[in-house]
Each structure stands twice: as C-alpha cells, then as structure tokens.
N, C-alpha and C positions, 0 to 999 in steps of 0.2 A: 776735466779733472774738476773740482768744487774747492772751496777755502775759504778763507778770510781775508780780503782784498780791502780793506776799510783802507788801509793807508796809503795804499795805491790812488787810490781816492781821493782822496783828502791831500795827496800831495800834487794829483792833475788838475782838482777843481770839477770832474767829472765823473759819470757812472761807467762810464764806457772808455778806456782804453786801450790803443793799439801800438804795440811795438813792432816797427816796421825800418828797412832798409828803400831804397829812393830809387833803388834798381830792380826791386821784387818784384815780380809779375804778379804775385799772390798779393801780396801789400796792394799794389794798383785796386786789385779786384774788389778789395775790404774796402778801399777808400770809394770807388765807386759804387757799390752798394749801401754805403754808407749816406752817402752825397744822396741817391735817388731812393731811398728811404728817411732822409732828413733825421740821422742820427747824430745829436751830439755830441763827440768826442775829441777827447786828446789822442795828438798822433805823434809817437817818439820816434824819431826818425835816428835809428843808429849810428848811421854810415854817415849826419852829419850833426852831431852833440855831441859832446863828453861827455854832459852830465847824463843823457841817453843812454851811452853806451855802460856807462857807470852803474845807472840803475839797473839798465837790462841782465847787465852780469850779476849784482845784488841778486837779484830773482832768479840765478840759476839758467837764464835764457839762451835758447840754443835757436833751433830753428825759427822762422821769423815766415809769415807773421804770428805774432804772440796776443792774444785777444783777452782783454779781462772785462767781463759783462756779469755784475752782481755777484755773486758767487762762484763762477765759473772763469775757469783759466782755458782759452781756446787755441790749440798750435795750427796752425795750416788754415785752408780755407775749405769752408764746408759753408756754402750759401745757410741751409737748413737748420744746421745748428746757430748758427751764427743770431741769425733772424729771428729763431724760437727766444733766446735765451736777449734778444734785446727786445723783444716784446715782454715777455717775464719781467725785465726789469722794467719796463714801463709801466706796468699794470702797478709793480709792487710803489714806485714812485708817485704814480696816481692815486693810490689809495694811501700812502703817506700823508701825501697834502692836502688829499680830503680830511684827514684824521681817523682813517678806517685802519689804521694801524697804529 
C-alpha cells in the first residue's frame, strides 16, 4: 500500500518505522533482517508502550508487523518486498544527500 507517511517519519526521526509486538515471530524476523542489513529504524513495540499503541490505533493498525518505508506501508513479513523498499528508500536518501533530488 502506498501513501504519504511523512508525519510518521517526522515523529519517529527515521525513514523506516516498524510497529510490532514483543512476542510476534514475524516481528522478530523483521528486526533480524534489519539488523543483518544495517537498517536504521524506529521500532514501536505496541504491547510495551501506551504511546505506541495509541499511534498504532490512530493509523488504523491491525496485524503486525506493520512497516513504513518511504511511500510504502507493508503488513506482515515478506523479505523481498521489505528489502526492495529499503533499497529504494536508501537510494532516494543518498540522492537527496548529494543534491540530485
């Protein structure tokens, strides 16, 4: 699903945002994937934080993991889709940092 998620990134301070629970096995897979690929992200663990669950509800969150990367909202764990989105976002950020956008 695509959209403008700029407000989420502004609040998180990162361009990759994960909404997760502490016990979700797919959330753990996302964290491991991000760690393996050195992805800088914010993790809102909704069963550990009142503000995280409030934000999650405001976004009409449902299943976790719920991941925001660039203009994409990804529900669930699909390594290929997640990493394609991460690479696209990294390229856009690199281009912005070098003044090409």
